Rosetta silent file (secondary structure, phi, psi, omega in degrees, C-alpha in Angstrom):
SEQUENCE: XXXXXXXXXXXXXXXXXXXXXXXXXXXXXXXXXXXXXXXXXXXXXXXXXXXXXXXXXXXXXXXXXXXXXXXXXXXXXXXXXXX
SCORE:     score description
SCORE:     0.000 S_00000001
   1 L     0.000  145.231 -173.836   37.317   35.624 -106.013 S_00000001
   2 L   -69.704  162.501  177.098   37.946   33.461 -102.970 S_00000001
   3 L   -61.364  135.843 -176.407   35.817   30.404 -102.171 S_00000001
   4 L   -76.616  -10.401 -179.808   32.542   31.521 -100.713 S_00000001
   5 L   -90.031   -3.367 -179.814   32.554   28.729  -98.138 S_00000001
   6 L   -71.708  -46.763 -174.950   35.709   30.059  -96.404 S_00000001
   7 L  -109.969   38.137  176.707   34.152   33.074  -94.567 S_00000001
   8 H   -58.874  -32.343  177.838   30.668   31.883  -93.883 S_00000001
   9 H   -61.282  -39.621 -178.125   31.077   32.971  -90.270 S_00000001
  10 H   -75.216  -24.106 -176.452   31.780   36.526  -91.361 S_00000001
  11 H   -81.591  -12.848 -173.507   28.833   36.573  -93.707 S_00000001
  12 L  -114.437  110.860 -175.669   26.297   35.680  -91.059 S_00000001
  13 H   -69.075  -25.298  174.884   25.520   38.586  -88.631 S_00000001
  14 H   -61.887  -37.107 -178.526   23.719   36.272  -86.214 S_00000001
  15 H   -74.639  -35.712  179.182   26.851   34.229  -85.706 S_00000001
  16 H   -62.979  -46.552  178.343   28.938   37.402  -85.247 S_00000001
  17 H   -61.184  -39.746 -178.264   26.380   38.759  -82.636 S_00000001
  18 H   -70.881  -36.984 -179.144   26.472   35.352  -80.809 S_00000001
  19 H   -68.180  -44.652  179.224   30.298   35.313  -80.721 S_00000001
  20 H   -63.667  -43.205 -179.005   30.427   38.891  -79.349 S_00000001
  21 H   -68.897  -31.578  175.895   27.770   38.121  -76.723 S_00000001
  22 H   -72.158  -37.939  176.097   29.546   34.906  -75.666 S_00000001
  23 H   -62.848  -46.038  178.105   32.889   36.745  -75.402 S_00000001
  24 H   -61.430  -38.350 -179.672   31.187   39.431  -73.355 S_00000001
  25 H   -69.622  -34.418  179.596   29.584   36.918  -71.078 S_00000001
  26 H   -69.674  -30.761  179.409   32.857   35.081  -70.428 S_00000001
  27 H   -87.550   -5.941  176.813   34.534   38.367  -69.444 S_00000001
  28 L   -79.543  163.911  175.713   31.713   39.390  -67.208 S_00000001
  29 H   -52.823  -34.569  178.495   31.632   38.471  -63.458 S_00000001
  30 H   -68.987  -32.052 -179.218   29.184   35.660  -64.169 S_00000001
  31 H   -94.738   -5.710 -179.375   31.383   34.091  -66.792 S_00000001
  32 H   -58.732  -45.832  177.452   34.717   34.346  -65.058 S_00000001
  33 H   -59.598  -31.573  179.598   34.388   30.967  -63.191 S_00000001
  34 H   -70.213  -43.747 -175.040   33.627   29.336  -66.541 S_00000001
  35 H   -67.632  -41.899 -178.285   36.675   30.994  -68.218 S_00000001
  36 H   -70.990  -36.410  179.756   38.977   29.972  -65.262 S_00000001
  37 H   -67.586  -39.411  179.010   37.648   26.422  -65.296 S_00000001
  38 H   -60.867  -43.373  175.695   38.092   26.230  -68.998 S_00000001
  39 H   -68.830  -32.343  175.870   41.706   27.419  -68.773 S_00000001
  40 H   -64.407  -41.053  175.952   42.430   24.960  -65.956 S_00000001
  41 H   -64.757  -34.947  178.226   41.133   22.115  -68.163 S_00000001
  42 H   -65.258  -47.640  177.730   43.239   23.381  -71.100 S_00000001
  43 H   -64.343  -34.910 -179.952   46.390   23.460  -68.962 S_00000001
  44 H   -69.217  -46.636  178.970   45.631   20.124  -67.335 S_00000001
  45 H   -57.039  -43.263 -177.210   45.134   18.635  -70.803 S_00000001
  46 H   -66.501  -42.870 -179.761   48.316   20.174  -72.108 S_00000001
  47 H   -66.306  -40.092  172.398   50.217   18.742  -69.054 S_00000001
  48 H   -62.964  -38.997  173.703   48.774   15.336  -69.643 S_00000001
  49 H   -59.217  -49.247 -175.070   49.626   15.509  -73.262 S_00000001
  50 H   -64.426  -38.242 -179.097   53.227   16.480  -72.443 S_00000001
  51 H   -67.719  -37.902  176.727   53.508   13.752  -69.734 S_00000001
  52 H   -64.198  -44.318  175.454   52.202   11.142  -72.275 S_00000001
  53 H   -58.574  -44.465 -179.909   54.632   12.260  -74.878 S_00000001
  54 H   -67.126  -41.865  171.053   57.554   12.069  -72.473 S_00000001
  55 H   -58.687  -36.764  179.905   56.469    8.620  -71.286 S_00000001
  56 H   -68.003  -44.521  175.423   56.138    7.483  -74.893 S_00000001
  57 H   -62.850  -43.086  178.452   59.632    8.710  -75.740 S_00000001
  58 H   -64.898  -37.932  177.967   61.098    7.056  -72.580 S_00000001
  59 H   -65.736  -37.917  179.345   59.307    3.783  -73.540 S_00000001
  60 H   -67.674  -40.257  179.546   60.665    3.934  -77.054 S_00000001
  61 H   -67.665  -37.206  173.331   64.200    4.603  -75.837 S_00000001
  62 H   -64.872  -37.098  179.102   63.922    1.677  -73.431 S_00000001
  63 H   -69.614  -39.020  177.879   62.649   -0.640  -76.105 S_00000001
  64 H   -61.351  -42.806 -178.643   65.536    0.483  -78.379 S_00000001
  65 H   -63.092  -39.433  176.700   67.965   -0.160  -75.550 S_00000001
  66 H   -64.112  -42.109  179.233   66.496   -3.569  -74.885 S_00000001
  67 H   -66.189  -37.138  177.815   66.703   -4.547  -78.553 S_00000001
  68 H   -63.919  -48.771 -178.047   70.385   -3.390  -78.662 S_00000001
  69 H   -60.978  -39.037  173.001   71.167   -5.495  -75.600 S_00000001
  70 H   -58.966  -45.396 -178.850   69.396   -8.480  -77.080 S_00000001
  71 H   -67.914  -38.360  178.429   71.416   -8.124  -80.299 S_00000001
  72 H   -68.548  -35.577  177.890   74.734   -7.906  -78.298 S_00000001
  73 H   -63.510  -44.873 -176.563   73.867  -11.146  -76.483 S_00000001
  74 H   -61.736  -39.969  178.971   73.090  -12.888  -79.754 S_00000001
  75 H   -72.735  -31.271  176.081   76.464  -11.711  -81.281 S_00000001
  76 H   -62.686  -46.143  179.898   78.326  -12.690  -78.209 S_00000001
  77 H   -60.937  -37.102  179.569   76.955  -16.270  -78.509 S_00000001
  78 H   -76.879  -31.591  177.226   77.923  -16.415  -82.201 S_00000001
  79 H   -65.178  -39.270 -179.227   81.431  -15.220  -81.404 S_00000001
  80 H   -67.931  -30.502  178.513   81.851  -17.968  -78.869 S_00000001
  81 H   -69.821  -34.138 -172.903   80.717  -20.579  -81.565 S_00000001
  82 H   -83.843  -12.887 -171.411   83.274  -19.290  -84.099 S_00000001
  83 L   -80.552    0.000    0.000   86.221  -19.228  -81.588 S_00000001
C-alpha cells in the first residue's frame, strides 16, 4: 500500500470542497480580475527570471573572456622575457 501521507488532500473532503469553491470563484465574474492579476504576476516573474538568467550568462561569458585576455597578456610578457 502507498504511503498514507501522499494523498492527504484527497482524503479530506473539506479541502476538496474548498479547492472546488476557490476554482469556481476564480472563474466567476468576481474572480476574473484576481485571475488576470495573478497571471500577469506570473508572466512578469517569468520574464524577470529569464532576464536575470540571460544577464548572468552574459556576465559569466564576459568574465571568462576577461580571464582569457588576462592570461594572453601574461603569456605575451613571458614570451618577451624568453626571447
